[in-house]
Structures are given as structure tokens and as C-alpha cells.
N, C-alpha and C positions, 0 to 999 in steps of 0.2 A: 424366268417369268414367261408365262404364256402370252402370246401376242395374237389376238384374234384377227388382227389386220392382215397377218400373213396368209391365213386361210381365205380371207376375203379377196386378197390379191390373186391367189391361185384361181378362184372362181372367175374373177374379172379376166384373167389371162385366157381361161378356157372359153369364155364368151367371145373375146377378141379373136381367138384362134378360129372358132367356128365361123365368124363373120368373114375373116380373111379367106378361108377356104372357099366359102360361098362366092365371094367376089372373084377369086382366081378361076373357079370353074365357069363363072359367067364370062370372064374375059376369054377363056379358051373357046367357049362355044361361039362367041362373037368374033373369033379369030383376031384377038388383040394380044398377040404373043408378047409384046414388050410389057404390057400391063401385067400379064400372067407371070412373067419372069420377075417383075418388081414385087408383085404380091407374094411369090414364092420366097423371095429373100426376106420379106416381112414375116412370113409364116415360120421360116427357119429361126429367125430371131426370137419370136414369141415362144416357139417350142423350147428353145434353149433356156429362156427365162423361166418357163413353166417347170422344166426339169430341175433347175436350180432351186426354185421355190419348193417343189415337192421334196427335194433332198433336205432342205432346211426344216420343213415340217416334220419329216421322218426323224430328224436328228434331235428334235425337241424332247426334253425329258417328259415322261408320262406322269400325269398327276398321281399322287399317292392316294389310295382309297382307304379311309379310316372307317372301320366298322365298330360299332358299340357292341360290347359283349353283355348280354342280358342273362342274369341268373334265373333259372327256372324255379 
């Protein structure tokens, strides 16, 4: 059965990832290396979860398309 929540979860992870990368870059510019390192660990975790979610999405069976045959 298709679960649209899985696709929504992937989008949420992508948004979270973008925000974390932005925060990490800001920490680097502000010379807050400890914060940048912490954020990198969070980024790594989100990337792993996103990869697992993408694999789950790819493994889902594709819906079967039914076409009606019309006689001419």
C-alpha cells in the first residue's frame, strides 16, 4: 500500500538538511567550530535518514495503470 507520508517525510528531511547546512556555514563564518562540528554530526544523521527514506521510496511497488480499450 502506498504511504504518502513517506514522501512527505523525505521532503521534510530535505528542508531540515538545508537549514542545518545553512546553520553550519554560519557557525564556520563566525568561527564557532564546536557548533559547526555539532551541526555536521546532525547533517550526517539527517543525510543517512534521507538515504534510507529514498531507498524505501524506490523499493515501493509501482502502481499498476489500467487502460480501457475502446473499440473504434
